[in-house]
Each structure stands twice: as structure tokens, then as C-alpha cells.
C-alpha positions as CSV (number, residue, x, y, z in Angstrom):
1,M,-18.9,2.6,-18.3
2,S,-18.1,3.3,-14.5
3,K,-15.8,6.0,-13.6
4,P,-12.5,5.0,-11.9
5,T,-12.2,5.8,-8.4
6,D,-9.2,7.7,-7.0
7,R,-7.8,4.7,-5.7
8,E,-7.8,2.6,-9.6
9,R,-6.5,5.7,-11.0
10,A,-3.6,5.8,-8.5
11,R,-3.0,2.0,-9.0
12,R,-3.2,2.4,-12.8
13,L,-0.6,5.1,-12.9
14,A,1.8,3.7,-10.0
15,Q,1.8,0.1,-12.7
16,S,2.4,2.2,-15.4
17,T,6.1,1.7,-14.2
18,V,8.4,-0.7,-12.7
19,D,7.2,-2.1,-9.4
20,R,9.6,-2.3,-6.3
21,I,9.3,-4.6,-3.4
22,L,9.2,-2.6,-0.2
23,R,10.4,-4.3,2.7
24,D,9.1,-3.7,6.2
25,A,11.2,-0.6,7.2
26,E,10.5,1.2,4.4
27,V,6.6,0.5,4.6
28,R,6.4,1.3,8.1
29,E,8.4,4.8,7.4
30,R,6.1,5.6,4.4
31,S,2.8,4.6,6.0
32,G,3.3,5.8,9.8
33,L,2.0,2.7,11.0
34,S,3.3,-0.3,13.2
35,R,3.7,-4.0,11.8
36,T,0.9,-4.9,14.6
37,T,-1.3,-2.1,13.0
38,R,-0.5,-3.0,9.2
39,W,-1.1,-6.8,10.0
40,R,-4.5,-5.6,11.1
41,L,-5.8,-3.5,8.7
42,I,-4.7,-6.2,6.4
43,R,-7.0,-8.8,7.7
44,E,-9.8,-6.0,7.6
45,G,-9.0,-5.7,3.8
46,K,-8.1,-2.3,5.1
47,F,-4.2,-2.0,3.9
48,P,-2.5,-3.8,0.9
49,A,-1.6,-7.2,1.3
50,A,2.1,-8.4,1.5
51,V,3.6,-10.7,-1.2
52,K,5.8,-13.9,-0.1
53,L,8.8,-13.8,-1.0
54,T,10.7,-16.7,0.7
55,D,9.6,-19.0,3.5
56,H,10.9,-16.1,5.8
57,A,10.5,-13.0,3.8
58,V,7.4,-10.8,2.6
59,G,7.6,-7.1,1.3
60,W,5.2,-5.1,-0.5
61,R,4.7,-3.8,-4.2
62,E,5.5,-0.2,-4.0
63,S,2.2,0.6,-6.3
64,D,-0.1,-0.8,-3.7
65,I,1.2,1.3,-1.1
66,D,1.5,4.3,-3.1
67,A,-2.5,3.6,-3.9
68,W,-2.9,2.9,-0.7
69,L,-1.1,6.5,0.3
70,A,-3.1,8.2,-2.3
71,T,-6.3,7.5,-0.8
72,R,-5.3,8.4,2.5
73,V,-4.2,11.7,1.3
74,S,-7.2,11.9,-0.7
75,R,-9.5,11.3,2.0
76,G,-7.9,13.8,4.3
77,L,-6.4,11.0,6.7
78,A,-2.7,10.9,5.9
79,H,-0.2,11.1,9.4
80,G,1.1,14.4,9.3
């Protein structure tokens, strides 16, 4: 059995609690990335995909954003 990656460990930890849905403003604040940059990274598979809430609204699972941030911090890539 292979050893879980940092991202997998962070995702499992985050999913052990209730998952909130974060809207655009909070994701922007937490990630430090503009909407355009986030959508580009989503297309490249480098940022968690949004979840469709309604025909006109999307959000992100808090656990996905937390896991993404954890990988950035562990690699020394976090904004700061």
C-alpha cells in the first residue's frame, strides 16, 4: 500500500468534519487569487473545482480549499 500524500492526508482530515460551502469572496480572501486566476488553475487541474449550487451560483467545499492551501504551505508556495 502506498503512503498517502500531504494533499490526501489534508483532505481526509478536513473531510472528517462537516464540510461548509465557501462562496467566491471567501475563496478569494483565503487563496489570495483573483477569480480569473482561479478559473485558469481549475482548467489546468491545479485548483479545486467549484460545486454548482444553482443555475447562477457556485461554491467550493471548504475541505478542498483547505487541502489546496495545505499543499501550497507545505511546498513553500503560499502567498505572504
